[in-house]
C-alpha positions in Angstrom: 0.6 -1.1 2.4 -1.2 -4.2 3.7 -3.0 -2.2 6.3 -4.0 0.4 3.8 -5.4 -2.2 1.4 -7.3 -3.9 4.1 -8.9 -0.5 5.1 -9.9 0.0 1.5 -11.4 -3.5 1.4 -13.4 -2.7 4.6 -14.6 0.6 3.1 -15.7 -1.3 0.0 -17.5 -3.9 2.1 -19.3 -1.2 4.1 -20.3 0.8 1.1 -23.9 0.5 -0.3 -24.4 -2.4 -2.7 -23.2 -1.9 -6.3 -21.0 1.0 -5.4 -17.9 -0.9 -6.7 -17.6 -3.0 -9.8 -16.4 -6.6 -9.9 -13.2 -5.3 -11.5 -12.5 -3.0 -8.6 -13.1 -5.8 -6.1 -10.8 -8.1 -8.1 -8.1 -5.4 -8.2 -8.1 -4.9 -4.5 -8.1 -8.6 -3.8 -5.2 -9.2 -6.2 -3.2 -6.4 -4.5 -3.8 -7.8 -1.0 -2.8 -11.3 -2.2 0.4 -9.9 -3.8 1.4 -7.9 -0.7 0.7 -10.9 1.6 2.8 -13.2 -0.7 5.6 -10.7 -0.6 5.3 -10.4 3.2 5.7 -14.2 3.5 8.8 -14.1 1.3 10.4 -11.2 3.2 9.2 -12.1 6.6 11.7 -9.8 8.4 14.2 -7.0 7.6 17.2 -8.5 6.0 15.4 -11.6 4.7 17.1 -13.0 1.6 14.9 -12.6 -1.4 15.5 -12.7 -5.2 15.9 -9.5 -7.1 12.4 -9.4 -8.7 10.9 -9.8 -5.3 13.1 -7.0 -3.8 12.3 -4.7 -6.7 8.5 -5.2 -6.3 8.8 -4.6 -2.5 10.6 -1.4 -3.2 8.0 -0.3 -5.7 5.2 -0.9 -3.3 7.1 0.9 -0.5 7.7 3.9 -2.8 4.0 3.9 -3.8 3.0 3.9 -0.1 5.4 6.7 0.7 4.0 8.8 -2.1 0.5 8.2 -0.7 1.6 9.4 2.7 3.4 12.4 1.2 0.2 13.4 -0.7 -1.9 13.0 2.4 0.4 15.3 4.3 0.3 17.9 1.6 -3.5 17.8 1.5 -3.5 18.4 5.2 -1.5 21.6 4.7 2.0 20.4 5.7 5.0 22.0 4.0 6.9 20.1 1.3 9.8 19.6 3.7 7.6 18.3 6.5 5.6 16.1 4.2 8.8 14.6 2.7 10.3 13.8 6.1 7.1 12.7 7.9 7.6 9.1 7.0 11.3 8.6 6.7 12.9 6.0 8.8 
């Protein structure tokens, strides 16, 4: 998700002036900060974190998987292929 957010940030920076509102900039910056903070807490697979942190990490992971699923579907993949394209 961090990479995706950084790509969004770069796209926003390269867009013509006044394309995005201050609120949109703030939202992207807040999301990047949140993900970076979670990455510090869960620095590796199996790192011990508290339940609220683990819950938020799982929510972000599910959100990113849904984005990938939707991208696969938009590119014409079958539901089955789209669902299994990003499973570990």
